[in-house]
GUTOR-19019 format. One record per residue (C-alpha): residue number from 1; x, y, z; residue in three letters. Coordinates in Angstrom, 3 decimals. Layout:
N
+-----+----------+----------+----------+-----+
!   k !        u !        v !        w !   r !
+-----+----------+----------+----------+-----+
! NUM !        X !        Y !        Z ! ALA !
...
+-----+----------+----------+----------+-----+
REM end
This chain:
222
+-----+----------+----------+----------+-----+
!   k !        u !        v !        w !   r !
+-----+----------+----------+----------+-----+
!   1 !   21.848 !   -7.322 !   -3.753 ! MET !
!   2 !   18.645 !   -6.449 !   -1.958 ! ALA !
!   3 !   18.711 !   -7.227 !    1.722 ! THR !
!   4 !   15.908 !   -7.779 !    4.182 ! ALA !
!   5 !   16.529 !   -8.739 !    7.768 ! PHE !
!   6 !   14.096 !  -10.811 !    9.857 ! PHE !
!   7 !   14.159 !  -10.823 !   13.619 ! LEU !
!   8 !   13.742 !  -13.945 !   15.783 ! PRO !
!   9 !   10.129 !  -15.040 !   15.994 ! SER !
!  10 !    7.664 !  -17.838 !   16.528 ! CYS !
!  11 !    8.505 !  -21.425 !   15.704 ! ALA !
!  12 !    5.661 !  -21.999 !   13.262 ! SER !
!  13 !    6.898 !  -19.751 !   10.464 ! THR !
!  14 !   10.193 !  -18.208 !   11.636 ! ASN !
!  15 !    8.661 !  -14.782 !   11.022 ! LEU !
!  16 !    8.573 !  -11.829 !   13.400 ! PRO !
!  17 !    5.513 !  -11.664 !   15.663 ! THR !
!  18 !    4.275 !   -9.346 !   18.383 ! GLY !
!  19 !    6.250 !   -6.134 !   18.842 ! ALA !
!  20 !    8.870 !   -7.279 !   16.321 ! GLU !
!  21 !    6.211 !   -7.633 !   13.619 ! ALA !
!  22 !    5.038 !   -4.065 !   14.203 ! TYR !
!  23 !    8.610 !   -2.836 !   13.810 ! ASP !
!  24 !    8.385 !   -4.041 !   10.197 ! ILE !
!  25 !    4.720 !   -3.317 !    9.468 ! ILE !
!  26 !    3.466 !   -0.709 !   11.924 ! PRO !
!  27 !   -0.042 !    0.189 !   12.960 ! ALA !
!  28 !   -1.463 !    3.466 !   11.633 ! PRO !
!  29 !   -0.853 !    6.632 !   13.578 ! SER !
!  30 !   -3.826 !    8.189 !   15.313 ! SER !
!  31 !   -3.941 !   10.866 !   12.633 ! GLN !
!  32 !   -5.800 !   10.042 !    9.419 ! ILE !
!  33 !   -3.275 !   10.330 !    6.604 ! ARG !
!  34 !   -5.379 !   10.242 !    3.455 ! ALA !
!  35 !   -3.363 !   13.266 !    2.272 ! ALA !
!  36 !   -0.248 !   11.050 !    2.242 ! ASP !
!  37 !   -1.560 !    8.925 !   -0.631 ! TYR !
!  38 !    0.973 !    8.785 !   -3.450 ! LYS !
!  39 !   -0.542 !    9.381 !   -6.870 ! ILE !
!  40 !    0.294 !    6.778 !   -9.492 ! GLY !
!  41 !   -0.453 !    5.604 !  -13.046 ! PRO !
!  42 !   -4.101 !    5.371 !  -14.130 ! LEU !
!  43 !   -5.426 !    7.266 !  -11.120 ! ASP !
!  44 !   -8.094 !    9.872 !  -11.864 ! VAL !
!  45 !   -7.804 !   13.339 !  -10.323 ! LEU !
!  46 !  -10.259 !   16.148 !   -9.670 ! LYS !
!  47 !   -8.455 !   19.460 !  -10.160 ! VAL !
!  48 !   -9.901 !   22.781 !   -9.013 ! THR !
!  49 !   -8.273 !   26.160 !   -9.586 ! VAL !
!  50 !  -10.125 !   28.719 !   -7.478 ! PHE !
!  51 !  -12.173 !   31.172 !   -9.603 ! GLN !
!  52 !  -10.789 !   29.639 !  -12.814 ! GLU !
!  53 !  -13.503 !   27.445 !  -14.341 ! GLU !
!  54 !  -11.521 !   26.893 !  -17.536 ! ASP !
!  55 !   -8.716 !   25.352 !  -15.497 ! LEU !
!  56 !  -10.901 !   23.203 !  -13.245 ! SER !
!  57 !  -11.769 !   19.624 !  -14.212 ! PHE !
!  58 !  -13.827 !   16.843 !  -12.651 ! GLU !
!  59 !  -11.682 !   14.107 !  -14.238 ! GLU !
!  60 !   -8.012 !   14.340 !  -15.148 ! VAL !
!  61 !   -6.604 !   10.880 !  -15.971 ! PRO !
!  62 !   -3.045 !    9.970 !  -15.115 ! VAL !
!  63 !   -1.406 !    8.123 !  -17.992 ! ASP !
!  64 !    0.557 !    4.872 !  -17.701 ! ALA !
!  65 !    3.811 !    6.816 !  -17.330 ! SER !
!  66 !    2.525 !    8.820 !  -14.374 ! GLY !
!  67 !    1.897 !   12.107 !  -16.186 ! ASN !
!  68 !   -1.065 !   14.415 !  -16.800 ! VAL !
!  69 !   -1.641 !   17.058 !  -19.442 ! LEU !
!  70 !   -2.740 !   20.392 !  -18.011 ! PHE !
!  71 !   -3.753 !   23.546 !  -19.914 ! PRO !
!  72 !   -1.156 !   26.294 !  -20.254 ! LEU !
!  73 !    1.652 !   24.332 !  -18.568 ! ILE !
!  74 !    1.568 !   21.096 !  -20.582 ! GLY !
!  75 !    2.784 !   17.749 !  -19.234 ! GLN !
!  76 !    3.138 !   17.407 !  -15.488 ! VAL !
!  77 !    4.718 !   14.438 !  -13.740 ! SER !
!  78 !    2.542 !   13.255 !  -10.842 ! VAL !
!  79 !    4.246 !    9.948 !  -10.037 ! MET !
!  80 !    4.821 !    9.509 !   -6.318 ! GLY !
!  81 !    3.443 !   12.924 !   -5.345 ! LYS !
!  82 !    0.713 !   13.556 !   -2.813 ! THR !
!  83 !   -2.302 !   15.676 !   -3.750 ! SER !
!  84 !   -0.861 !   18.568 !   -1.756 ! THR !
!  85 !    2.526 !   18.315 !   -3.467 ! GLU !
!  86 !    0.981 !   18.175 !   -6.941 ! LEU !
!  87 !   -1.348 !   21.096 !   -6.211 ! ALA !
!  88 !    1.645 !   23.142 !   -5.082 ! SER !
!  89 !    3.581 !   22.183 !   -8.232 ! ASP !
!  90 !    0.729 !   23.170 !  -10.559 ! ILE !
!  91 !    0.096 !   26.401 !   -8.657 ! ALA !
!  92 !    3.787 !   27.299 !   -8.893 ! ASP !
!  93 !    3.861 !   26.736 !  -12.663 ! ARG !
!  94 !    0.641 !   28.671 !  -13.243 ! LEU !
!  95 !    1.913 !   31.503 !  -11.073 ! GLY !
!  96 !    5.132 !   31.930 !  -13.011 ! ARG !
!  97 !    3.449 !   33.310 !  -16.133 ! ARG !
!  98 !   -0.322 !   33.080 !  -16.143 ! TYR !
!  99 !   -2.044 !   33.704 !  -12.797 ! LEU !
! 100 !   -1.462 !   35.783 !   -9.683 ! VAL !
! 101 !   -1.329 !   33.624 !   -6.533 ! ASP !
! 102 !   -3.358 !   30.687 !   -7.956 ! PRO !
! 103 !   -5.144 !   28.461 !   -5.437 ! GLN !
! 104 !   -5.137 !   24.838 !   -6.592 ! VAL !
! 105 !   -6.919 !   21.875 !   -5.000 ! SER !
! 106 !   -6.507 !   18.247 !   -6.063 ! ILE !
! 107 !   -8.476 !   15.173 !   -4.999 ! ILE !
! 108 !   -7.810 !   11.583 !   -6.086 ! VAL !
! 109 !  -11.296 !   10.581 !   -7.224 ! SER !
! 110 !  -10.333 !    7.122 !   -8.490 ! GLN !
! 111 !   -7.351 !    5.113 !   -7.296 ! SER !
! 112 !   -5.895 !    2.512 !   -9.641 ! ALA !
! 113 !   -2.256 !    2.400 !   -8.589 ! SER !
! 114 !   -2.574 !    1.293 !   -4.966 ! GLN !
! 115 !   -3.728 !   -2.284 !   -4.504 ! LYS !
! 116 !   -3.476 !   -5.041 !   -1.918 ! VAL !
! 117 !   -3.471 !   -8.755 !   -2.702 ! THR !
! 118 !   -5.371 !  -10.936 !   -0.227 ! VAL !
! 119 !   -4.756 !  -14.678 !   -0.520 ! GLU !
! 120 !   -4.925 !  -17.912 !    1.439 ! GLY !
! 121 !   -7.848 !  -18.955 !    3.622 ! ALA !
! 122 !  -10.234 !  -16.109 !    2.827 ! VAL !
! 123 !  -13.674 !  -16.274 !    1.263 ! GLU !
! 124 !  -12.826 !  -14.208 !   -1.813 ! LYS !
! 125 !   -9.096 !  -14.030 !   -2.625 ! PRO !
! 126 !   -8.129 !  -11.289 !   -5.020 ! GLY !
! 127 !   -6.529 !   -7.927 !   -5.683 ! VAL !
! 128 !   -8.322 !   -4.949 !   -4.160 ! TYR !
! 129 !   -7.788 !   -1.193 !   -4.649 ! PRO !
! 130 !   -7.013 !    0.853 !   -1.563 ! ILE !
! 131 !   -7.097 !    4.605 !   -1.036 ! GLU !
! 132 !   -5.882 !    6.504 !    1.952 ! GLY !
! 133 !   -5.364 !    4.780 !    5.259 ! GLN !
! 134 !   -6.244 !    1.060 !    5.194 ! THR !
! 135 !   -5.797 !   -1.547 !    7.925 ! THR !
! 136 !   -5.421 !   -5.314 !    7.958 ! LEU !
! 137 !   -9.003 !   -5.809 !    9.146 ! LEU !
! 138 !  -10.278 !   -3.628 !    6.308 ! GLN !
! 139 !   -8.227 !   -5.552 !    3.740 ! ALA !
! 140 !   -9.622 !   -8.863 !    5.015 ! LEU !
! 141 !  -13.141 !   -7.425 !    4.919 ! ALA !
! 142 !  -12.643 !   -6.677 !    1.214 ! MET !
! 143 !  -11.991 !  -10.399 !    0.761 ! ALA !
! 144 !  -15.151 !  -11.177 !    2.795 ! GLN !
! 145 !  -13.152 !  -12.375 !    5.777 ! GLY !
! 146 !  -11.288 !  -15.579 !    6.696 ! PRO !
! 147 !  -12.761 !  -19.008 !    6.061 ! THR !
! 148 !  -13.797 !  -21.369 !    8.854 ! GLU !
! 149 !  -10.546 !  -23.314 !    8.516 ! ILE !
! 150 !   -8.287 !  -20.241 !    8.569 ! ALA !
! 151 !   -5.421 !  -20.113 !   11.055 ! ARG !
! 152 !   -6.162 !  -16.723 !   12.531 ! LEU !
! 153 !   -2.899 !  -16.582 !   14.443 ! ASN !
! 154 !   -0.952 !  -17.012 !   11.193 ! GLU !
! 155 !   -1.858 !  -13.971 !    9.106 ! VAL !
! 156 !    1.233 !  -12.893 !    7.194 ! ILE !
! 157 !    1.839 !   -9.573 !    5.486 ! ILE !
! 158 !    4.490 !   -9.350 !    2.764 ! PHE !
! 159 !    5.774 !   -5.847 !    2.039 ! ARG !
! 160 !    8.154 !   -4.631 !   -0.662 ! THR !
! 161 !   10.527 !   -1.924 !    0.517 ! LYS !
! 162 !   13.435 !   -0.190 !   -1.175 ! ASP !
! 163 !   15.916 !   -2.782 !    0.099 ! ASP !
! 164 !   13.911 !   -5.974 !   -0.331 ! GLY !
! 165 !   10.808 !   -7.931 !    0.571 ! VAL !
! 166 !    9.844 !   -8.167 !    4.231 ! TYR !
! 167 !    7.259 !  -10.286 !    6.009 ! ALA !
! 168 !    5.726 !  -10.413 !    9.462 ! ALA !
! 169 !    3.099 !  -12.558 !   11.165 ! GLN !
! 170 !    0.051 !  -11.258 !   13.035 ! PHE !
! 171 !   -2.579 !  -12.764 !   15.327 ! ASP !
! 172 !   -5.985 !  -11.790 !   13.966 ! LEU !
! 173 !   -7.788 !  -12.966 !   17.099 ! LYS !
! 174 !   -5.713 !  -10.660 !   19.282 ! ALA !
! 175 !   -6.268 !   -7.761 !   16.880 ! ILE !
! 176 !  -10.033 !   -8.292 !   16.903 ! ARG !
! 177 !  -10.053 !   -8.345 !   20.698 ! ARG !
! 178 !   -8.110 !   -5.094 !   20.805 ! GLY !
! 179 !   -5.133 !   -6.752 !   22.466 ! GLU !
! 180 !   -2.820 !   -5.891 !   19.571 ! GLN !
! 181 !   -2.850 !   -2.937 !   17.118 ! PRO !
! 182 !   -4.462 !   -3.251 !   13.707 ! ASN !
! 183 !   -1.495 !   -2.979 !   11.259 ! PRO !
! 184 !   -1.617 !   -0.583 !    8.345 ! GLU !
! 185 !   -1.792 !   -1.922 !    4.781 ! ILE !
! 186 !   -0.086 !   -0.045 !    1.953 ! THR !
! 187 !   -0.035 !   -0.430 !   -1.821 ! GLY !
! 188 !    1.564 !   -3.645 !   -3.154 ! ARG !
! 189 !    1.222 !   -5.463 !    0.175 ! ASP !
! 190 !    0.307 !   -9.156 !    0.069 ! ILE !
! 191 !   -1.840 !  -10.509 !    2.892 ! VAL !
! 192 !   -1.934 !  -14.281 !    3.320 ! VAL !
! 193 !   -4.205 !  -16.058 !    5.798 ! VAL !
! 194 !   -3.073 !  -19.567 !    6.742 ! GLY !
! 195 !    0.511 !  -20.771 !    7.085 ! SER !
! 196 !    0.560 !  -23.480 !    4.418 ! SER !
! 197 !   -0.180 !  -21.100 !    1.552 ! PHE !
! 198 !    2.180 !  -18.516 !    3.021 ! ALA !
! 199 !    5.039 !  -20.998 !    3.102 ! LYS !
! 200 !    4.414 !  -21.974 !   -0.522 ! ALA !
! 201 !    4.318 !  -18.332 !   -1.565 ! LEU !
! 202 !    7.536 !  -17.540 !    0.253 ! PHE !
! 203 !    9.214 !  -20.570 !   -1.321 ! LYS !
! 204 !    8.158 !  -19.274 !   -4.749 ! ASP !
! 205 !    9.729 !  -15.887 !   -3.960 ! VAL !
! 206 !   13.021 !  -17.549 !   -3.140 ! LEU !
! 207 !   12.923 !  -19.665 !   -6.297 ! GLN !
! 208 !   12.316 !  -16.587 !   -8.434 ! LEU !
! 209 !   15.244 !  -14.791 !   -6.834 ! SER !
! 210 !   17.824 !  -17.310 !   -5.529 ! PRO !
! 211 !   20.075 !  -14.462 !   -4.399 ! ALA !
! 212 !   17.562 !  -13.684 !   -1.675 ! LEU !
! 213 !   17.923 !  -17.115 !   -0.107 ! ALA !
! 214 !   20.912 !  -16.050 !    1.961 ! SER !
! 215 !   19.116 !  -13.074 !    3.528 ! VAL !
! 216 !   15.621 !  -14.462 !    4.090 ! PHE !
! 217 !   14.520 !  -16.912 !    6.718 ! ILE !
! 218 !   12.988 !  -19.834 !    4.869 ! GLN !
! 219 !    9.515 !  -20.659 !    6.081 ! LEU !
! 220 !    9.888 !  -24.310 !    5.183 ! THR !
! 221 !   12.668 !  -24.789 !    7.697 ! ARG !
! 222 !   10.208 !  -26.212 !   10.243 ! ASN !
+-----+----------+----------+----------+-----+
REM end
């Protein structure tokens, strides 16, 4: 059974806040990590093999299974690899039989696999693609910001990890003032502004998976 542990937190939602929230959903490091993006299905790649025009392409689509077809070496699995890892893989395969010390560069030109859902009291709820390093403020900007009735101290981020679904609560006012870090958003995150909608969403999660009820703090408790 998947497990997800929540730490003690504020009374309004029973979710972690402050430093405890950032233990679950941290702020970005100071270093830009666009190279850490994990390639996924339906992304589009730009592949360049130095001094090999016949092996360089402006658009290489990733299929729904997370594979690409590449000349000479055939099908290549790209699922979950960074651009650097995939470039190294392709260079290694080309170097085994066809080229001497090939230099391969890969850029994700279109990202389809990494998306964030923004819901609740925002002007334009929806699902938005993200690429590279993205923060909570940027995700909310995609949704044209909170509404006038939004509870800015009750912004909740839901994140799916290997061992379950986690959630933490953030104070948008404090983040805007620079008093708290701006948490990083990753693919498949759900951002909910306003506690009422968040509680309903969390209740739905528990109903869909009753086994999780024993390991999650129920938001409706208060």
